[in-house]
C-alpha positions in Angstrom: 7.8 24.2 -90.7 10.7 26.6 -90.5 10.0 29.7 -88.4 13.4 31.3 -88.3 12.4 34.7 -89.7 10.1 35.4 -86.7 12.9 34.7 -84.3 15.4 36.8 -86.2 12.9 39.7 -86.3 12.5 39.5 -82.5 16.2 39.4 -81.9 16.7 42.4 -84.2 14.0 44.3 -82.4 15.5 43.5 -79.0 19.0 44.4 -80.3 17.8 47.7 -81.7 16.0 48.5 -78.5 19.1 47.8 -76.4 21.2 50.0 -78.7 18.7 52.8 -78.4 18.5 52.5 -74.6 22.3 52.5 -74.5 22.3 55.8 -76.4 19.7 57.3 -74.1 21.6 56.3 -71.0 24.8 57.6 -72.5 23.2 61.0 -72.8 22.3 61.0 -69.1 25.6 59.6 -67.9 27.6 62.1 -70.1 25.6 65.0 -68.8 26.2 64.1 -65.2 29.8 62.9 -65.7 30.9 66.2 -67.3 30.5 67.8 -63.9 33.0 65.3 -62.3 35.8 65.1 -64.9 36.5 66.5 -68.3 37.5 63.2 -69.8 38.0 59.5 -68.8 40.4 56.8 -69.9 38.9 53.7 -71.3 40.9 50.5 -71.2 44.0 52.5 -70.5 44.6 53.7 -74.1 41.4 55.5 -75.2 40.5 58.9 -73.8 36.8 59.8 -74.0 35.5 63.3 -73.3 32.6 63.3 -70.8 30.0 64.9 -73.1 26.5 63.5 -73.7 27.2 62.9 -77.4 30.5 61.0 -76.8 29.0 58.8 -74.1 25.9 58.2 -76.2 27.9 57.1 -79.3 30.3 55.0 -77.2 27.4 53.2 -75.5 25.6 52.6 -78.8 28.7 51.3 -80.6 29.8 49.2 -77.7 26.4 47.5 -77.2 26.0 47.0 -81.0 29.4 45.3 -81.3 28.7 43.0 -78.3 25.2 42.1 -79.5 26.4 41.6 -83.0 29.1 39.2 -81.8 26.5 37.3 -79.6 24.0 37.1 -82.4 26.7 35.9 -84.9 27.7 33.2 -82.3 24.0 32.1 -82.0 23.7 31.9 -85.8 26.9 29.8 -86.1 25.8 27.4 -83.3 22.4 27.1 -84.9 23.9 26.2 -88.3 26.2 23.7 -86.8 23.3 22.1 -84.9 21.1 22.0 -88.0 24.0 20.4 -90.0 24.0 17.3 -87.8 
């Protein structure tokens, strides 16, 4: 019996939850960070204003990219393992 759809559904639910939580935390961090500095430098070349919307979007995009890469890696390893 092949029960991969249930596992994928759970991973997608966990991933969506993490992205949503990242957005919510970004709002709080951006709200409080705006009182300290007007903008911050990310990785030495990207300047990000300390607004709730900017931090929320950055957190959501960053977590989605990282989780997408990890999920793709898991999918690849799973296919390689099943091919043996």
